[in-house]
C-alpha positions as CSV (number, residue, x, y, z in Angstrom):
1,M,120.4,94.2,89.2
2,F,117.6,91.8,90.2
3,I,117.2,90.8,86.6
4,L,120.9,90.1,85.9
5,F,121.7,88.3,89.2
6,P,120.5,84.8,88.2
7,A,122.2,84.9,84.8
8,L,125.5,86.3,85.9
9,T,126.1,84.3,89.0
10,G,125.1,80.8,87.9
11,L,123.9,80.1,91.5
12,I,120.4,79.2,90.4
13,D,119.2,77.6,87.2
14,I,116.2,79.6,86.0
15,S,115.6,81.5,82.8
16,L,115.3,85.2,82.6
17,F,111.7,84.9,81.3
18,D,110.7,82.9,84.4
19,Y,112.4,85.4,86.7
20,L,111.2,88.6,85.0
21,P,107.7,88.9,86.6
22,I,109.2,88.5,90.1
23,A,111.7,91.2,89.3
24,V,108.9,93.5,88.2
25,L,107.1,92.8,91.5
26,L,110.3,93.7,93.4
27,A,110.5,96.9,91.4
28,L,106.9,97.8,92.2
29,F,107.8,97.7,95.9
30,T,110.0,100.7,95.7
31,P,107.2,103.3,95.0
32,V,105.2,101.7,97.8
33,M,108.0,102.4,100.3
34,G,108.5,105.9,99.0
35,L,104.9,106.8,99.1
36,I,104.4,105.5,102.6
37,A,107.3,107.5,103.8
38,N,106.1,110.6,102.0
39,I,102.6,110.3,103.3
40,V,103.5,109.7,107.0
41,A,106.6,111.9,107.4
42,N,106.6,115.6,107.6
43,N,110.4,116.2,107.5
44,K,113.6,114.3,106.7
45,V,114.2,113.0,110.2
46,Q,110.7,111.6,110.4
47,A,111.2,110.0,106.9
48,F,114.4,108.4,108.1
49,A,112.6,106.9,111.1
50,V,109.7,105.7,108.9
51,F,112.1,104.0,106.5
52,K,113.8,102.3,109.5
53,M,110.5,101.1,110.8
54,L,109.2,99.9,107.4
55,G,112.4,98.0,106.8
56,G,111.7,95.9,109.9
57,V,108.0,95.4,109.0
58,F,108.6,94.5,105.4
59,F,111.2,91.8,106.4
60,L,108.5,90.0,108.5
61,P,107.3,87.8,105.5
62,L,110.7,86.1,105.5
63,F,109.5,84.2,108.5
64,A,106.9,82.5,106.3
65,F,109.7,80.4,104.8
66,F,110.0,78.7,108.2
67,I,106.3,77.9,108.6
68,N,105.1,74.8,106.7
69,N,101.4,75.1,107.2
70,D,98.8,77.6,106.1
71,F,99.5,79.8,109.1
72,K,102.1,81.6,106.9
73,Y,99.4,83.3,105.0
74,I,98.8,85.6,107.9
75,F,101.8,87.6,106.5
76,G,99.7,88.1,103.3
77,I,98.7,91.6,104.4
78,I,102.3,92.8,103.8
79,P,102.8,93.5,100.1
80,N,106.1,91.8,99.5
81,F,104.9,88.5,101.0
82,W,103.4,87.5,97.7
83,T,106.7,88.3,95.9
84,F,108.7,86.2,98.3
85,M,106.2,83.3,97.9
86,A,106.4,83.5,94.1
87,L,110.2,83.5,94.3
88,D,110.2,80.6,96.7
89,K,108.0,78.6,94.4
90,L,110.2,79.4,91.4
91,L,113.4,78.4,93.2
92,N,111.9,75.2,94.6
93,T,110.1,73.9,91.6
94,G,111.6,75.8,88.7
95,N,108.1,76.9,87.6
96,Q,106.2,80.1,88.1
97,D,103.1,80.1,90.3
98,I,100.5,82.2,88.6
99,V,98.4,82.5,91.8
100,F,101.2,84.1,93.8
101,L,102.2,86.4,90.9
102,G,98.6,87.4,90.2
103,I,97.8,88.1,93.9
104,G,101.1,90.0,94.1
105,F,100.4,92.2,91.1
106,I,96.8,92.9,92.1
107,Y,97.8,93.7,95.7
108,H,100.6,96.0,94.7
109,F,98.5,97.9,92.2
110,V,95.6,98.3,94.7
111,F,98.0,99.4,97.4
112,L,99.7,101.8,95.1
113,A,96.3,103.3,94.0
114,V,95.4,103.8,97.7
115,L,98.8,105.4,98.4
116,F,98.5,107.7,95.4
117,Y,95.1,108.8,96.5
118,L,96.4,109.5,100.0
119,F,99.5,111.3,98.6
120,N,97.3,113.5,96.4
121,K,95.0,114.2,99.3
122,K,97.9,115.4,101.4
123,Y,99.4,117.6,98.8
């Protein structure tokens, strides 16, 4: 869905190849959410509560769009901040920012490795 949206709607003028790395980063976020919920929750009701809480926490980086100075990088500890910044750079300039993409991929893979370790330790 994320990959086809720009091409099918015509709302933004970016190529599929420019948007593809950001779509992959967005896809990497799904196992992060699932592993966090699985590690923290012991039953379905707790998992539902964890997902509700994580939904609020992971929307916090959207506030970085309204901050013009370097103070916005305080949201950098939340994994999807780097994806949002890469998407913002692509939509504003039409070019990818390798720094945001690189930090995003590294951060997601390190975060996933830690979560996989904790998951394997729990089970």
